[in-house]
C-alpha positions in Angstrom: 0.1 0.0 0.1 1.2 3.5 -0.8 1.0 6.0 2.1 0.1 9.6 0.9 1.6 12.5 3.2 4.2 10.5 5.2 5.1 13.2 6.9 2.2 12.6 9.1 3.8 9.5 10.4 6.9 11.9 11.3 4.6 14.2 12.8 2.8 11.7 15.1 6.0 10.1 16.1 7.5 13.4 17.4 4.2 14.3 19.2 3.8 10.8 20.7 7.2 9.4 21.7 6.0 6.6 23.6 4.2 5.4 20.3 7.3 5.6 18.2 8.3 2.0 17.8 4.7 0.9 17.5 3.8 3.5 14.9 6.9 2.8 12.7 6.1 -1.0 12.9 2.7 -0.5 11.6 4.2 1.9 8.8 6.9 -0.5 7.7 4.6 -3.5 7.6 1.5 -1.6 6.0 3.8 -0.3 3.3 4.6 -4.0 2.3 1.0 -5.1 2.2 -1.4 -5.3 -0.7 -5.2 -5.3 0.0 -8.1 -5.8 -2.7 -10.8 -5.0 0.2 -11.4 -4.7 3.7 -11.7 -8.6 4.4 -8.0 -9.1 3.1 -6.9 -6.1 5.4 -8.8 -7.9 8.4 -6.9 -11.2 7.8 -3.6 -9.5 8.4 -5.0 -6.5 10.9 -7.6 -8.6 12.8 -8.4 -5.6 15.5 -8.8 -3.1 12.6 -12.4 -1.7 12.4 -14.0 0.1 9.5 -16.1 3.1 9.6 -18.0 5.0 6.8 -15.9 6.7 3.8 -13.7 3.6 3.7 -12.0 4.8 6.9 -10.1 2.0 9.0 -9.1 2.3 12.7 -6.0 0.7 13.7 -5.0 -0.1 17.4 -1.2 0.9 17.9 0.7 -0.2 20.8 -1.9 -2.4 22.0 -4.9 -0.5 23.0 -3.3 2.8 23.8 -3.3 4.5 20.8 -5.6 5.0 17.8 -5.0 5.4 14.0 -7.4 6.5 11.5 -6.5 5.9 8.0 -8.8 6.4 4.5 -8.1 3.7 2.4 -8.8 3.5 -1.5 -8.4 -0.1 -2.4 -8.5 -0.1 -5.9 -5.8 2.5 -6.1 -3.7 0.8 -3.3 -3.4 4.1 -1.5 -3.8 5.0 2.3 -3.9 8.4 3.7 -3.3 9.0 7.6 -6.1 11.1 8.9 -5.7 11.3 12.5 -3.5 9.6 15.2 -3.8 10.0 19.3 -4.4 8.5 22.4 -7.2 6.0 22.9 -8.7 8.8 25.6 -8.6 11.3 22.8 -10.2 8.8 20.4 -13.1 8.4 22.4 -14.0 12.2 22.2 -13.7 12.5 18.4 -16.2 11.7 15.5 -14.2 9.1 13.7 -16.5 9.8 10.5 -16.0 13.6 10.2 -12.7 14.2 11.9 -10.3 15.8 9.1 -6.6 15.7 8.6 -4.9 18.5 10.4 -3.3 20.5 7.2 -0.7 21.9 9.4 1.1 18.6 9.1 1.9 19.3 5.5 4.3 22.1 6.6 5.8 20.0 9.8 9.6 19.7 9.7 10.8 16.6 11.6 13.0 17.3 14.8 
């Protein structure tokens, strides 16, 4: 899968240092995968959940963090929309939360 805006991974790794290893593991594994549909993705990521608009929720670092990704299976492309703690995740609308465009100008530390 291609991950669009790879800078988002760098941003979230710096923002949540305790999730760095787990997020980078997910990222590197996900890049190597090819999925035609959500069922194929579920075979690899059993805890993944789908929400509207082809958004998929991944548990990162056990259940400590959540990652929201928009996936276009036909184009084999994924777009990271949001990453944060499970506690913050419980307070957001997963179907409507938008990508923070400030990430586009983020410079890694």
